[in-house]
C-alpha positions as CSV (number, residue, x, y, z in Angstrom):
1,M,-20.3,-4.6,31.1
2,D,-17.8,-2.3,32.7
3,T,-14.2,-1.7,31.7
4,A,-12.7,-4.3,34.0
5,Q,-15.0,-7.0,32.8
6,I,-14.3,-6.3,29.1
7,S,-10.6,-6.2,29.8
8,V,-10.7,-9.6,31.5
9,L,-12.8,-11.2,28.8
10,A,-10.5,-9.8,26.1
11,E,-7.4,-11.1,27.8
12,K,-9.0,-14.5,28.2
13,F,-10.0,-14.5,24.5
14,L,-6.4,-13.7,23.5
15,D,-5.1,-16.5,25.7
16,G,-7.6,-18.9,24.2
17,T,-9.2,-19.6,27.6
18,A,-12.5,-17.8,27.1
19,T,-15.6,-20.1,27.4
20,A,-18.3,-20.1,24.8
21,A,-20.5,-17.9,27.0
22,E,-17.6,-15.4,27.6
23,Q,-16.9,-15.2,23.9
24,E,-20.6,-14.6,23.3
25,A,-20.6,-11.8,25.9
26,L,-17.6,-10.2,24.2
27,H,-19.3,-10.5,20.8
28,A,-22.4,-8.8,22.2
29,W,-20.4,-5.9,23.5
30,Y,-18.6,-5.6,20.2
31,D,-21.9,-5.5,18.3
32,Q,-22.9,-2.3,20.3
33,V,-19.7,-0.3,19.5
34,N,-18.8,-1.4,15.9
35,E,-20.4,-1.5,12.5
36,G,-18.8,-4.7,11.2
37,E,-16.0,-3.6,8.9
38,T,-13.0,-5.9,9.3
39,E,-9.9,-4.0,10.5
40,I,-6.4,-5.4,10.3
41,V,-4.1,-3.1,12.2
42,V,-0.5,-4.3,12.4
43,S,1.7,-1.3,12.0
44,A,4.8,-2.7,13.7
45,R,6.0,-6.0,15.0
46,P,6.1,-6.0,18.8
47,D,9.3,-7.0,20.6
48,T,7.5,-9.6,22.7
49,P,4.0,-11.1,23.1
50,E,3.7,-9.4,26.5
51,E,4.3,-6.0,24.9
52,A,1.8,-6.7,22.2
53,K,-0.8,-7.8,24.7
54,A,-0.2,-4.7,26.8
55,R,-0.6,-2.5,23.7
56,I,-3.8,-4.3,22.6
57,L,-5.4,-4.1,26.0
58,R,-4.4,-0.4,26.2
59,Q,-6.2,0.3,23.0
60,L,-9.1,-1.7,24.2
61,Q,-9.3,0.5,27.3
62,E,-9.3,3.6,25.0
63,Q,-12.1,2.1,22.9
64,I,-14.2,1.4,26.0
65,A,-13.5,5.0,27.3
66,R,-14.8,6.4,24.0
67,D,-17.8,4.2,24.2
68,K,-18.6,5.4,27.8
69,K,-18.5,9.0,26.7
70,A,-20.9,8.4,23.8
71,A,-24.6,9.0,24.3
72,P,-26.4,5.7,25.0
73,A,-28.0,4.3,21.8
74,P,-31.7,3.4,21.8
75,V,-32.5,-0.3,22.5
76,R,-32.9,-2.1,19.2
77,P,-33.5,-5.7,18.2
78,M,-30.4,-7.8,18.1
79,R,-29.0,-7.8,14.5
80,R,-25.6,-9.2,13.9
81,K,-23.7,-6.9,11.6
82,W,-20.4,-8.4,12.7
83,L,-18.8,-11.3,11.0
84,P,-17.3,-14.2,13.0
85,W,-15.0,-12.7,15.7
86,V,-11.8,-13.6,13.9
87,A,-13.3,-11.8,10.8
88,A,-14.4,-8.5,12.4
89,A,-12.5,-6.3,14.8
90,A,-12.2,-2.6,15.2
91,F,-9.1,-2.5,17.4
92,I,-6.1,-4.8,16.9
93,I,-7.7,-7.8,18.7
94,L,-8.2,-9.4,15.3
95,A,-4.5,-9.2,14.4
96,A,-3.5,-10.4,17.9
97,T,-4.6,-13.9,16.9
98,Y,-1.5,-13.8,14.8
99,L,0.8,-11.6,16.8
100,L,0.2,-13.3,20.2
101,R,0.6,-16.9,19.1
102,Q,2.1,-19.0,21.9
103,P,4.8,-21.4,21.0
104,D,3.5,-24.2,23.2
105,K,0.1,-24.3,21.4
106,Q,-0.3,-26.2,18.2
107,E,-1.1,-24.0,15.3
108,K,-2.5,-24.7,11.9
109,P,0.5,-24.1,9.5
110,T,0.3,-21.6,6.7
111,A,0.6,-23.6,3.5
112,V,3.2,-21.3,1.9
113,L,6.9,-21.5,1.2
114,P,9.2,-18.8,2.4
115,V,8.8,-15.7,0.2
116,P,10.6,-12.5,1.3
117,P,9.2,-9.0,0.8
118,A,10.1,-6.9,-2.2
119,G,13.7,-5.8,-2.5
120,N,15.7,-3.1,-4.4
121,K,15.5,-4.6,-7.9
122,A,15.2,-2.8,-11.3
123,M,16.5,-2.9,-14.9
124,L,17.6,0.2,-16.6
125,T,17.3,0.4,-20.4
126,L,19.6,3.0,-21.9
127,G,19.0,5.0,-25.1
128,N,21.1,2.6,-27.2
129,G,19.1,-0.5,-26.0
130,T,21.7,-1.7,-23.5
131,V,20.0,-3.2,-20.4
132,V,21.7,-2.7,-17.0
133,D,20.7,-4.9,-14.1
134,L,20.7,-2.5,-11.1
135,S,20.4,-5.4,-8.6
136,A,23.9,-6.4,-9.4
137,G,27.2,-4.6,-9.7
138,T,28.9,-2.0,-7.6
139,D,28.1,1.6,-7.0
140,G,29.4,4.4,-9.2
141,A,29.0,5.7,-12.7
142,I,27.3,3.1,-14.9
143,A,26.8,5.0,-18.1
144,E,27.2,8.3,-19.9
145,Q,24.6,9.3,-22.5
146,E,24.5,12.5,-24.6
147,G,26.4,14.4,-21.9
148,T,24.5,13.0,-18.9
149,T,26.2,10.8,-16.4
150,V,24.2,8.0,-14.7
151,N,25.3,7.0,-11.2
152,K,24.2,4.2,-9.0
153,Q,24.3,4.7,-5.2
154,Q,23.0,1.6,-3.4
155,A,19.3,1.5,-4.3
156,L,19.3,5.0,-5.9
157,L,19.8,6.0,-9.5
158,I,21.1,9.6,-10.1
159,Y,21.1,11.4,-13.4
160,D,23.6,14.3,-13.6
161,A,22.8,16.3,-16.7
162,G,25.6,18.1,-18.5
163,N,25.4,21.3,-20.5
164,G,25.4,19.7,-24.0
165,T,22.8,20.6,-26.7
166,V,22.6,17.1,-28.0
167,Q,19.2,15.6,-28.3
168,P,18.6,13.6,-25.1
169,A,18.2,9.9,-25.1
170,I,15.1,8.1,-23.7
171,N,15.8,5.8,-20.8
172,K,13.5,3.3,-19.2
173,L,13.6,2.1,-15.5
174,T,11.6,-1.1,-15.0
175,V,10.8,-2.3,-11.5
176,P,9.6,-5.9,-11.6
177,R,7.0,-7.6,-9.3
178,G,8.8,-8.1,-6.0
179,G,10.9,-5.0,-6.5
180,K,11.2,-1.3,-5.7
181,Y,13.6,1.5,-6.6
182,R,14.4,5.2,-6.4
183,L,15.5,7.7,-9.0
184,I,16.7,11.3,-9.2
185,L,15.9,12.7,-12.6
186,P,18.2,15.2,-14.5
187,D,16.2,18.2,-13.1
188,G,16.5,17.0,-9.5
189,T,13.0,15.6,-9.3
190,K,12.9,12.6,-6.9
191,V,10.9,9.5,-7.8
192,W,10.0,6.4,-5.9
193,L,8.7,3.4,-8.0
194,N,6.6,0.7,-6.5
195,A,6.6,-3.0,-7.6
196,A,5.5,-3.8,-11.2
197,S,6.1,-0.2,-12.4
198,E,8.0,1.4,-15.3
199,L,9.1,5.0,-15.9
200,R,10.3,6.3,-19.3
201,F,12.2,9.6,-19.2
202,P,14.8,11.6,-21.1
203,T,18.4,12.0,-20.0
204,A,17.9,15.8,-20.0
205,F,14.9,18.3,-20.2
206,P,15.9,20.9,-22.7
207,G,12.3,21.7,-24.0
208,E,9.4,23.7,-22.7
209,E,8.1,20.8,-20.7
210,R,9.6,18.0,-18.5
211,V,7.7,14.9,-19.6
212,V,7.9,11.4,-18.2
213,E,5.7,8.4,-18.8
214,L,4.5,6.0,-16.0
215,D,3.0,2.5,-15.9
216,G,2.3,1.3,-12.4
217,E,2.8,3.5,-9.3
218,G,5.2,6.3,-8.5
219,Y,5.6,9.0,-5.9
220,F,7.1,12.2,-7.2
221,E,8.8,15.1,-5.4
222,V,9.1,17.6,-8.3
223,A,11.8,20.1,-8.5
224,A,10.1,23.5,-8.9
225,D,10.6,25.3,-12.2
226,A,7.9,27.9,-13.1
227,D,9.1,28.1,-16.7
228,Q,9.1,24.3,-17.4
229,P,6.1,22.3,-16.1
230,F,6.6,18.7,-15.1
231,I,4.2,16.3,-16.7
232,V,3.5,12.6,-15.9
233,K,1.7,10.7,-18.7
234,T,-0.2,7.5,-18.1
235,A,-2.4,5.4,-20.3
236,R,-5.6,7.5,-19.5
237,L,-4.3,10.5,-17.6
238,R,-1.9,13.4,-17.8
239,V,-0.7,15.1,-14.6
240,E,0.7,18.6,-14.9
241,V,2.7,20.3,-12.1
242,L,5.3,23.0,-11.4
243,G,6.7,21.8,-8.1
244,T,4.8,19.6,-5.8
245,H,4.6,16.2,-4.0
246,F,2.1,13.7,-5.4
247,N,1.4,10.0,-6.0
248,V,0.1,8.4,-9.2
249,K,-1.2,4.8,-9.3
250,A,-1.8,3.7,-12.8
251,Y,-1.7,-0.1,-12.9
252,T,-3.4,-1.6,-15.9
253,D,-5.2,-4.3,-13.8
254,E,-6.9,-1.6,-11.6
255,S,-10.2,-0.1,-12.5
256,T,-9.1,3.5,-11.8
257,I,-6.0,5.6,-12.1
258,N,-5.5,7.4,-8.8
259,T,-3.7,10.7,-8.2
260,A,-3.2,11.8,-4.6
261,L,-1.8,15.3,-4.0
262,L,0.2,15.9,-0.8
263,E,1.7,19.3,-1.4
264,G,1.4,22.1,-3.9
265,S,-1.1,21.9,-6.8
266,V,-1.6,19.8,-9.9
267,K,-3.9,19.7,-12.9
268,I,-5.0,16.4,-14.2
269,V,-6.2,16.0,-17.8
270,T,-8.0,12.9,-19.0
271,A,-7.5,11.3,-22.4
272,N,-10.7,13.0,-23.6
273,G,-9.5,16.4,-22.5
274,K,-11.4,16.9,-19.3
275,S,-9.3,18.7,-16.7
276,S,-9.5,19.2,-13.0
277,L,-7.4,21.1,-10.4
278,L,-6.4,19.3,-7.2
279,K,-5.6,20.8,-3.8
280,P,-3.5,19.2,-1.1
281,G,-5.4,16.3,0.4
282,D,-7.4,15.6,-2.8
283,L,-7.6,12.1,-4.3
284,A,-8.7,11.9,-7.9
285,K,-9.9,8.7,-9.4
286,V,-10.2,8.4,-13.2
287,T,-12.2,5.4,-14.6
288,A,-11.9,3.7,-18.0
289,D,-14.7,5.9,-19.4
290,H,-12.7,9.0,-18.4
291,S,-15.1,10.1,-15.6
292,V,-13.3,11.8,-12.7
293,C,-14.2,11.5,-9.0
294,I,-12.3,13.8,-6.5
295,T,-12.6,13.3,-2.8
296,R,-10.9,14.8,0.2
297,E,-8.7,12.3,2.1
298,P,-8.7,12.5,5.9
299,D,-5.2,10.9,5.8
300,P,-3.4,12.0,2.7
301,G,-0.4,10.0,3.7
302,Q,-2.3,6.8,3.2
303,A,-1.7,7.0,-0.6
304,I,2.1,6.9,0.0
305,A,2.1,4.4,2.8
306,W,3.8,2.0,0.3
307,K,6.7,4.4,0.1
308,E,7.0,4.4,3.9
309,G,7.0,0.6,4.0
310,F,3.4,-0.3,4.7
311,F,0.3,-1.8,3.1
312,A,-2.5,0.6,4.1
313,F,-6.1,0.2,3.2
314,R,-9.4,1.8,4.2
315,N,-12.6,0.1,3.4
316,A,-10.9,-1.9,0.6
317,E,-12.1,-4.9,-1.2
318,I,-10.1,-8.1,-0.7
319,A,-9.3,-8.2,-4.4
320,V,-7.5,-4.9,-4.2
321,I,-5.5,-6.1,-1.3
322,L,-4.5,-9.3,-3.0
323,R,-3.4,-7.5,-6.1
324,E,-1.1,-5.4,-3.9
325,I,0.3,-8.6,-2.3
326,G,0.8,-10.3,-5.6
327,R,2.9,-7.4,-6.9
328,W,4.9,-7.0,-3.8
329,Y,5.9,-10.6,-3.3
330,D,5.9,-11.5,-7.0
331,V,3.2,-14.2,-6.7
332,D,0.1,-14.8,-8.7
333,I,-3.2,-14.8,-6.8
334,K,-6.0,-17.1,-8.0
335,H,-9.4,-17.9,-6.5
336,E,-11.4,-21.0,-5.9
337,G,-14.9,-19.7,-5.9
338,P,-16.2,-16.1,-5.3
339,L,-14.2,-13.7,-3.0
340,T,-15.7,-12.5,0.2
341,R,-17.6,-9.2,-0.1
342,R,-16.2,-7.9,3.1
343,R,-14.1,-4.8,3.1
344,F,-11.0,-4.3,5.1
345,T,-9.2,-1.4,6.8
346,G,-5.7,-1.7,8.2
347,K,-2.0,-1.1,8.0
348,V,0.5,-3.9,7.8
349,S,4.3,-3.7,7.4
350,R,5.7,-4.5,4.0
351,S,8.8,-5.9,5.6
352,Y,6.9,-9.1,6.6
353,S,7.4,-12.2,4.7
354,L,4.6,-13.5,2.5
355,A,3.8,-16.2,5.1
356,E,3.5,-13.6,7.9
357,T,1.2,-11.3,5.8
358,L,-1.0,-14.2,4.8
359,S,-1.2,-15.3,8.4
360,I,-2.6,-11.9,9.3
361,L,-5.2,-12.3,6.6
362,E,-5.9,-15.8,7.8
363,A,-6.8,-14.3,11.2
364,S,-9.6,-12.6,9.3
365,D,-11.1,-15.9,8.3
366,L,-9.4,-16.0,4.9
367,H,-7.6,-19.2,3.8
368,F,-4.9,-19.9,1.3
369,R,-3.0,-22.7,-0.4
370,Q,0.3,-22.3,-2.3
371,E,1.1,-24.1,-5.5
372,G,4.5,-22.9,-6.7
373,K,4.2,-19.2,-7.5
374,N,0.4,-19.3,-7.2
375,I,-1.4,-18.4,-4.1
376,I,-4.9,-20.0,-4.1
377,V,-7.6,-18.1,-2.2
378,L,-9.9,-20.8,-0.8
379,P,-13.7,-20.4,-0.4
């Protein structure tokens, strides 16, 4: 089929007016240009359905143009690698079944109650055990510990270290499920904490090292100091840096601890003493048996998409995606039967409500039921 025919069929599919034969023709063309990995690409909410449709068709034209430039593939027996159309797309058409819903058409409702995305929520535990709810109260100085003043500015916690020689106190910043928060440490290092994360740190760094401890996920922009290395400790990994930008993902319910380096250089040391040096663009994965796998990331920014306000996945299992969703919206994900073995690639805004995010996944032939704080994944 030529470009015009594909565009017409795609538009009819999106409008819901394509016949069975037309859908089959579109499927057949799709089989020739894609390998069957489900892609969910919703990077921003369009202003209108018309704008969304124009964007989808424009990307469709680009895909067709790329296909026309490629060398013709040898004829091969028909073998369906693709999943049902709503479960396999390589260019936004999948997500359009959600984005382009028409108000005059009856839709199957998503069985979930309104749940907003994560907000700026955290609890700060001071050295004397006092707990401060950072979600409440006004901005300004909230504590002074051993010569260090702690200030709150909207969703940012700032530590201003004094010149005292008193032994620093250990503070703990706890971000719950459904929360996020930012922090500037006493040395000027900037930290972003993702949902369900905790950072333990001193109110000053007087020693030979600057050591913090992380559970969960954090992005660090470390203030350079050649005489005082910055160290992030996790349950199975130690990350050592001088001044750099990197992300550490160390959730206890994940099979690996991931360190992604965006700028500078870092050394990672596993619990059994094995060390590796990372270069910008490297992603290191450490398993429970302390084995290390380092890969080059074609898009290093994907590791910190959460910091920029997106869910971003590449060839990810649905279980990984659902764990991210559970932390972000503070809901528990349960399954009725085995999960699909399909893998997903895509980028979805974290500003969507839970219902909107689940609706996008439902367009991928996944189904859910809500029971209070539990989201049930149906077979």
